C-alpha positions as CSV (number, residue, x, y, z in Angstrom):
1,M,0.0,-0.2,0.3
2,A,1.2,3.2,-0.8
3,A,0.0,6.6,1.3
4,V,0.6,10.1,-0.4
5,V,0.6,12.8,1.8
6,G,0.9,16.9,0.4
7,S,1.4,19.4,2.8
8,G,0.9,22.9,1.9
9,A,3.9,24.1,4.4
10,V,6.5,22.2,2.0
11,A,7.9,24.2,-1.2
12,A,10.7,22.2,-2.1
13,P,11.4,22.8,-5.6
14,A,13.4,19.1,-5.7
15,F,13.0,15.7,-4.7
16,A,14.0,14.2,-1.3
17,D,14.3,10.5,-0.3
18,Q,14.3,10.1,3.4
19,T,13.3,6.9,5.1
20,L,10.5,7.1,8.4
21,E,8.9,4.3,10.4
22,A,5.6,4.3,10.9
23,T,3.6,2.8,13.7
24,G,-0.3,2.2,14.4
25,S,-3.4,1.5,12.2
26,I,-6.5,2.7,10.5
27,T,-10.0,1.4,11.5
28,Y,-13.3,2.0,10.4
29,T,-15.9,0.3,12.6
30,W,-19.5,-0.3,11.1
31,Q,-23.2,-1.0,12.1
32,G,-26.5,-0.6,10.8
33,D,-28.8,2.1,12.2
34,P,-32.5,2.3,11.7
35,A,-32.4,6.4,11.6
36,H,-30.5,5.9,8.2
37,G,-32.5,3.2,6.6
38,C,-30.7,-0.6,8.1
39,A,-34.2,-2.2,7.9
40,V,-35.3,-1.4,3.9
41,V,-31.7,-2.4,2.8
42,G,-31.9,-5.2,5.7
43,V,-28.8,-4.9,7.2
44,C,-29.6,-3.7,11.1
45,D,-27.6,-6.7,12.3
46,V,-24.6,-6.3,10.7
47,Q,-21.7,-4.4,12.2
48,G,-17.9,-4.6,11.1
49,A,-14.4,-3.4,10.9
50,L,-11.9,-2.7,8.5
51,I,-8.8,-2.6,9.9
52,V,-5.0,-1.2,7.8
53,D,-2.3,-2.1,8.9
54,A,0.4,0.6,9.0
55,Q,3.5,-1.1,10.4
56,G,6.7,0.0,8.7
57,S,9.2,1.6,6.8
58,V,8.0,4.4,4.7
59,D,9.6,6.2,2.1
60,L,9.2,10.0,1.7
61,Q,9.5,12.1,-1.0
62,Q,9.1,15.9,-1.3
63,F,8.2,17.7,-4.2
64,R,6.9,21.5,-4.0
65,H,3.7,21.6,-2.2
66,Q,3.6,17.6,-1.6
67,S,4.9,15.3,0.5
68,I,4.7,11.3,-0.3
69,L,4.7,8.8,1.8
70,N,4.9,5.2,0.5
71,L,4.3,2.5,3.3
72,D,6.2,-0.7,2.6
73,N,3.9,-2.9,4.4
74,G,0.3,-1.9,4.6
75,N,-2.7,-4.7,5.2
76,A,-6.0,-4.0,5.1
77,T,-8.7,-6.6,6.4
78,V,-12.7,-6.6,6.6
79,R,-14.8,-8.5,9.1
80,V,-18.2,-8.3,9.1
81,I,-20.4,-10.0,12.1
82,T,-24.2,-10.7,10.4
83,G,-26.8,-11.9,13.2
84,N,-26.7,-12.1,16.6
85,G,-25.9,-15.1,19.3
86,Q,-25.0,-18.2,18.0
87,D,-26.7,-17.5,14.6
88,A,-24.4,-15.3,13.8
89,S,-22.4,-15.6,10.8
90,E,-18.7,-13.9,9.9
91,C,-18.0,-12.5,6.4
92,V,-13.7,-12.2,6.1
93,D,-12.0,-10.3,3.1
94,T,-8.8,-8.9,2.1
95,P,-9.5,-6.0,-0.7
96,T,-6.4,-5.6,-2.9
97,Y,-6.0,-2.0,-3.9
98,Q,-3.6,-2.8,-6.8
99,A,-2.6,1.0,-7.7
100,G,-1.7,1.5,-3.8
101,V,-3.6,3.8,-1.5
102,S,-2.5,7.4,-1.0
103,A,-3.6,9.7,1.4
104,F,-3.8,13.7,0.0
105,V,-3.0,16.2,2.7
106,T,-4.1,19.4,2.0
107,P,-4.5,22.6,4.1
108,A,-7.9,22.9,5.7
109,A,-9.4,25.5,8.6
110,G,-7.3,25.1,11.8
111,G,-4.8,22.9,9.8
112,L,-4.2,19.7,7.6
113,V,-6.6,16.8,6.6
114,G,-5.5,13.5,4.9
115,T,-8.1,11.8,2.1
116,I,-7.2,8.6,1.8
117,T,-7.1,7.3,-2.6
118,P,-8.3,5.3,-3.5
119,P,-10.9,5.5,-1.0
120,L,-11.1,1.9,1.1
121,S,-14.5,-0.4,1.1
122,S,-16.0,-3.2,3.2
123,G,-14.7,-5.6,-0.2
124,R,-17.5,-8.3,-0.5
125,C,-18.9,-8.3,2.9
126,A,-21.7,-6.0,3.8
127,G,-20.5,-2.4,4.7
128,P,-19.3,0.8,3.2
129,L,-19.1,2.0,-0.4
130,A,-15.9,3.1,-1.1
131,S,-17.9,6.3,-2.2
132,D,-19.2,6.7,1.2
133,L,-15.3,6.6,3.3
134,Q,-13.9,8.7,0.2
135,G,-15.0,12.1,2.6
136,V,-13.8,10.9,5.6
137,T,-10.7,12.3,6.2
138,L,-7.6,11.9,8.9
139,S,-6.4,14.7,10.7
140,V,-3.3,15.7,9.6
141,R,-0.1,17.2,12.3
142,R,3.6,18.2,10.8
143,S,6.7,18.7,12.1
144,I,8.5,21.6,11.2
145,G,12.3,21.0,9.5
146,K,14.4,19.1,7.4
147,H,13.4,15.8,8.8
148,P,9.7,15.8,9.9
149,S,7.2,13.7,11.4
150,F,3.9,12.9,10.9
151,D,1.0,12.4,13.4
152,L,-2.3,10.9,11.6
153,R,-3.9,10.3,14.9
154,T,-7.9,10.8,14.5
155,N,-11.0,9.5,15.9
156,K,-14.1,11.0,14.7
157,S,-18.0,9.6,13.7
158,F,-18.7,8.9,9.9
159,V,-22.4,7.8,8.1
160,A,-22.1,5.6,5.3
161,G,-25.6,4.5,3.7
162,P,-27.8,2.6,6.0
163,F,-24.6,2.6,8.3
164,V,-23.0,4.5,11.0
165,G,-19.5,4.5,12.0
166,T,-16.4,5.1,13.8
167,L,-12.9,6.0,12.1
168,V,-9.7,5.4,14.4
169,S,-6.3,5.8,13.4
170,T,-3.2,5.5,15.9
171,V,-0.5,6.2,12.9
172,T,2.5,8.3,13.4
173,M,5.6,8.3,11.1
174,R,8.8,9.5,12.4
175,P,12.6,10.0,10.6
176,A,14.0,6.2,10.8
177,P,17.7,6.0,12.7
178,S,19.4,5.8,9.3
179,S,17.5,8.6,7.3
180,G,20.0,11.2,8.1
181,S,21.0,11.6,4.6
182,S,18.8,12.6,1.8
183,N,19.4,12.0,-2.5
184,S,18.0,15.4,-3.8
185,F,17.6,16.1,-8.1
186,S,16.3,18.6,-9.9
187,S,12.9,18.5,-11.2
188,G,14.0,21.0,-14.0
189,S,13.5,20.1,-18.2
190,S,16.7,20.0,-20.4
191,S,16.9,23.0,-22.1
192,A,18.9,21.8,-24.9
193,P,17.5,22.5,-28.3
194,G,15.4,20.5,-30.1
195,P,15.2,19.5,-33.7
196,G,14.1,22.3,-36.2
197,R,10.3,23.1,-36.6
198,Q,8.1,22.8,-39.6
199,K,4.7,23.5,-40.8
200,V,2.0,20.7,-41.0
201,F,-1.2,20.6,-42.5
202,I,-3.7,18.2,-40.3
203,E,-6.8,16.9,-41.5
204,H,-9.6,16.1,-38.7
205,V,-13.5,15.5,-38.1
206,R,-15.0,16.6,-35.0
207,L,-18.3,15.1,-33.8
208,R,-20.7,15.8,-31.0
209,Y,-23.5,13.9,-29.6
210,R,-26.5,14.1,-27.3
211,V,-26.2,11.1,-24.9
212,A,-29.3,9.3,-23.1
213,G,-29.1,6.0,-21.1
214,L,-31.8,3.4,-22.1
215,A,-33.7,1.3,-19.8
216,E,-31.8,-1.7,-20.4
217,P,-29.6,-3.1,-17.8
218,L,-26.8,-5.2,-17.4
219,T,-27.4,-8.3,-15.5
220,V,-25.3,-10.5,-13.4
221,S,-26.9,-13.5,-11.4
222,F,-24.5,-15.3,-8.8
223,A,-24.9,-17.9,-6.2
224,G,-22.2,-19.0,-2.9
225,E,-19.5,-21.1,-4.8
226,N,-19.2,-24.5,-2.6
227,D,-15.4,-24.0,-1.8
228,P,-13.6,-23.0,1.1
229,F,-13.8,-19.0,0.0
230,C,-17.6,-19.6,0.5
231,A,-17.1,-20.2,4.2
232,V,-14.4,-17.4,4.9
233,L,-16.8,-15.0,2.8
234,D,-19.9,-16.4,4.6
235,S,-21.5,-16.9,1.2
236,C,-22.7,-20.7,1.1
237,G,-26.0,-21.4,-0.1
238,V,-26.8,-17.8,-0.9
239,S,-28.4,-16.1,-4.3
240,G,-29.0,-13.3,-5.9
241,D,-28.5,-10.9,-8.6
242,V,-27.5,-7.3,-9.6
243,A,-28.1,-4.9,-12.3
244,L,-26.9,-2.4,-14.2
245,S,-28.7,1.0,-15.7
246,A,-28.6,4.3,-16.9
247,P,-32.1,5.2,-17.3
248,D,-31.7,8.9,-16.1
249,F,-28.7,9.1,-17.8
250,S,-27.7,12.2,-20.0
251,G,-24.5,14.1,-20.8
252,T,-22.6,14.9,-24.3
253,L,-19.9,12.6,-26.1
254,T,-17.3,14.4,-28.5
255,L,-15.4,12.6,-31.1
256,Q,-12.6,13.4,-32.6
257,A,-9.9,11.6,-35.4
258,S,-7.2,13.6,-37.0
259,R,-4.2,13.1,-39.5
260,S,-1.5,14.7,-41.2
261,V,-2.0,15.3,-44.8
262,A,0.3,17.0,-47.8
263,R,-2.0,19.2,-48.9
264,P,-5.4,21.4,-47.5
265,R,-8.5,19.5,-47.7
266,N,-12.0,21.0,-47.1
267,S,-15.2,19.8,-44.7
268,A,-16.7,17.5,-47.2
269,Q,-13.3,15.8,-48.5
270,A,-12.5,15.0,-44.8
271,I,-15.8,13.5,-44.1
272,V,-15.2,11.5,-47.5
273,D,-11.7,10.6,-45.5
274,L,-13.7,9.5,-42.5
275,K,-16.0,7.0,-44.3
276,R,-13.0,5.5,-46.1
277,H,-12.1,4.8,-42.9
278,R,-8.7,7.1,-43.1
279,M,-8.8,8.5,-40.0
280,S,-9.7,6.7,-36.0
281,L,-12.3,8.4,-33.7
282,F,-11.7,8.7,-30.4
283,G,-13.8,9.9,-27.8
284,G,-15.7,9.1,-24.1
285,L,-17.3,10.7,-21.4
286,S,-18.6,9.5,-17.8
287,S,-22.0,7.9,-17.1
288,G,-24.5,8.0,-14.4
289,L,-25.3,4.4,-13.8
290,E,-27.3,2.6,-10.9
291,T,-26.4,-0.5,-9.0
292,S,-29.3,-2.7,-7.9
293,E,-28.4,-5.5,-6.4
294,S,-30.7,-8.4,-3.9
295,F,-29.0,-10.7,-2.1
296,D,-30.9,-13.8,-0.1
297,R,-29.3,-15.8,2.5
298,P,-30.4,-19.4,3.2
299,D,-32.2,-19.0,6.3
300,G,-34.6,-16.6,4.4
301,S,-33.3,-13.2,5.2
302,N,-32.1,-10.9,2.4
303,C,-30.7,-7.7,1.5
304,R,-32.2,-4.9,-1.1
305,D,-29.9,-2.0,-2.2
306,S,-29.5,0.5,-4.9
307,T,-26.5,2.5,-5.2
308,P,-25.3,5.8,-7.9
309,D,-22.2,4.6,-9.1
310,R,-19.9,6.4,-12.6
311,G,-18.4,4.4,-14.9
312,V,-16.7,5.3,-17.9
313,L,-17.9,5.4,-21.8
314,T,-15.4,5.2,-24.5
315,V,-15.3,5.1,-28.3
316,G,-12.3,4.4,-30.5
317,N,-9.8,2.4,-32.1
318,F,-6.3,2.4,-32.2
319,R,-6.3,2.3,-36.0
320,P,-8.9,3.3,-38.9
321,A,-11.3,0.8,-39.2
322,R,-14.2,0.1,-40.4
323,S,-16.3,-0.6,-37.0
324,T,-15.4,1.2,-34.1
325,S,-14.9,-0.7,-30.3
326,V,-17.5,1.2,-27.6
327,D,-16.3,0.2,-24.0
328,L,-18.1,0.6,-20.6
329,A,-15.5,0.3,-18.0
330,E,-15.4,1.8,-14.0
331,S,-14.3,5.2,-13.3
332,G,-11.0,6.0,-11.9
333,D,-10.9,4.8,-7.7
334,T,-14.3,5.4,-6.2
335,A,-16.2,2.7,-7.3
336,D,-16.5,-1.2,-7.7
337,L,-19.7,-1.0,-10.2
338,L,-21.1,-4.2,-8.8
339,R,-20.9,-3.4,-4.9
340,T,-23.5,-2.1,-2.9
341,H,-24.1,-2.1,0.8
342,C,-25.1,-5.6,0.4
343,P,-22.6,-8.6,0.8
344,G,-21.8,-10.3,-3.0
345,P,-19.0,-10.6,-5.4
346,S,-16.5,-8.4,-6.4
347,Y,-16.3,-6.7,-10.2
348,S,-12.7,-8.7,-10.1
349,D,-14.9,-12.3,-9.8
350,V,-17.1,-11.3,-12.3
351,Y,-15.0,-9.4,-14.9
352,A,-11.5,-10.0,-13.8
353,T,-10.4,-13.6,-15.5
354,N,-7.7,-12.2,-18.1
355,G,-6.5,-8.6,-16.7
356,E,-8.6,-5.9,-16.0
357,P,-11.1,-6.1,-18.8
358,P,-13.9,-3.7,-19.4
359,L,-17.5,-3.9,-17.8
360,A,-18.8,-4.4,-21.3
361,R,-18.2,-3.8,-24.8
362,G,-19.6,-3.4,-28.4
363,E,-19.1,-1.6,-31.8
364,V,-20.5,0.8,-34.1
365,T,-19.6,1.6,-37.8
366,V,-18.4,4.5,-39.0
367,A,-21.7,5.2,-40.6
368,Q,-23.9,4.5,-37.8
369,L,-22.2,7.5,-36.1
370,L,-22.7,9.9,-39.0
371,A,-26.2,9.1,-38.8
372,P,-28.7,11.6,-37.1
373,Q,-29.3,8.9,-34.3
374,T,-28.0,5.9,-33.7
375,T,-27.9,3.9,-30.4
376,L,-24.4,2.4,-28.8
377,T,-25.4,-1.2,-27.3
378,V,-22.6,-3.1,-24.9
379,G,-22.7,-6.4,-23.3
380,D,-20.5,-9.2,-22.1
381,P,-22.3,-12.1,-21.6
382,G,-20.7,-15.8,-20.1
383,D,-20.4,-17.6,-16.7
384,F,-17.6,-16.6,-14.5
385,S,-16.2,-18.4,-11.1
386,G,-14.8,-15.7,-8.4
387,V,-13.8,-16.1,-4.9
388,G,-16.7,-17.1,-3.3
389,Y,-19.0,-16.8,-5.5
390,T,-20.2,-18.4,-9.2
391,G,-22.7,-17.1,-11.7
392,S,-23.4,-15.8,-15.0
393,R,-23.5,-12.2,-16.9
394,G,-25.9,-11.1,-19.3
395,G,-28.4,-8.4,-20.5
396,A,-27.0,-5.5,-22.5
397,I,-27.1,-1.9,-21.5
398,G,-27.6,0.8,-24.6
399,F,-27.5,4.7,-25.1
400,S,-28.8,6.6,-27.2
401,L,-27.1,9.3,-29.5
402,T,-28.0,12.2,-31.0
403,L,-25.9,13.9,-33.9
404,E,-25.7,17.7,-32.7
405,S,-22.5,19.5,-35.1
406,I,-20.1,17.9,-37.4
407,R,-16.6,20.2,-38.1
408,A,-14.6,18.9,-40.5
409,G,-11.7,20.6,-42.2
410,T,-7.9,21.3,-42.1
411,S,-5.6,23.4,-39.5
412,E,-2.0,24.4,-39.8
413,E,0.5,23.7,-36.9
414,T,4.0,23.9,-36.3
415,R,5.9,20.9,-35.0
């Protein structure tokens, strides 16, 4: 896990490497709360904790107004108990953050605050989403001097959907005994002169669309897999489904294409070149999705929840082609698009069988994109077997495109 801390008090124009030693942990605890709708969702008997162990060596890098703290050893564990007494069951998960976890520290009224990015979550267990915990900040105090210490000790309450909880951090970071020296280097770029510059002609096409989401959903049906993982995740004998749709989404999509040409070409010629697949179109937008989940346990209890999420709809090819790919994928660090406050499979369980594929994929032709109205449809049907869950993907999600404007022609650039 990596933690990034940017302090407004730091103004170093170069990087300086130092080593710190971290002690303590960051702990989020939560429980279902009637005042926040736990009965409607079905999580009033849920209580859990997310613990991040921050013990170990920390590499400190400073640049301008930021301090970057890289934790070499940071392990997150989630434990959630559902029910009471002898009927209680436990879900244990270890969420992974492939790009590391960062805490950006910024000036605030009365001091500094740290925001963890990507935000932590309850993983496959019932509990807070990443978007819930994104706004829960750490208090940060930093010592003044060449070898600073960082104090991230915090105790505060938070609300996460149908849960209320508490964040307790006992983390402190101090210079390691061997950190008396630092290695600095300038961040400036070389001023060596480049090759001679010349004017070139760039043929371009720009298409602008009004986009609306359609009602058809992507669907995921799942059941607890009969293996040791179902006992760890408390998913033995469960069943359920997740639907992702965008019925209320509206936005604007811009697609652009360009290439170098020997001489200027007018707008009509540029459109013809696009139709003849001599240029590649690229573009994308963030789309508003809704995730709805039904989760049924063997004892007859259930969990029902819906949450708003963000996805990225991209259209484009790396080379000219008759058809153009359309992908719908997760948006940045804030969401696992399949997760609600109920337990259930993660995005990686259902989709990431080979690397990190998109949530759904489709194709559209250049002729369709030049039509006054067209529909983008994406899906990814198939079976999956993940950690603690097995099931199938189905359905397709659609977006209606209305062509609003076309701009095409040739511009002159100096390169």
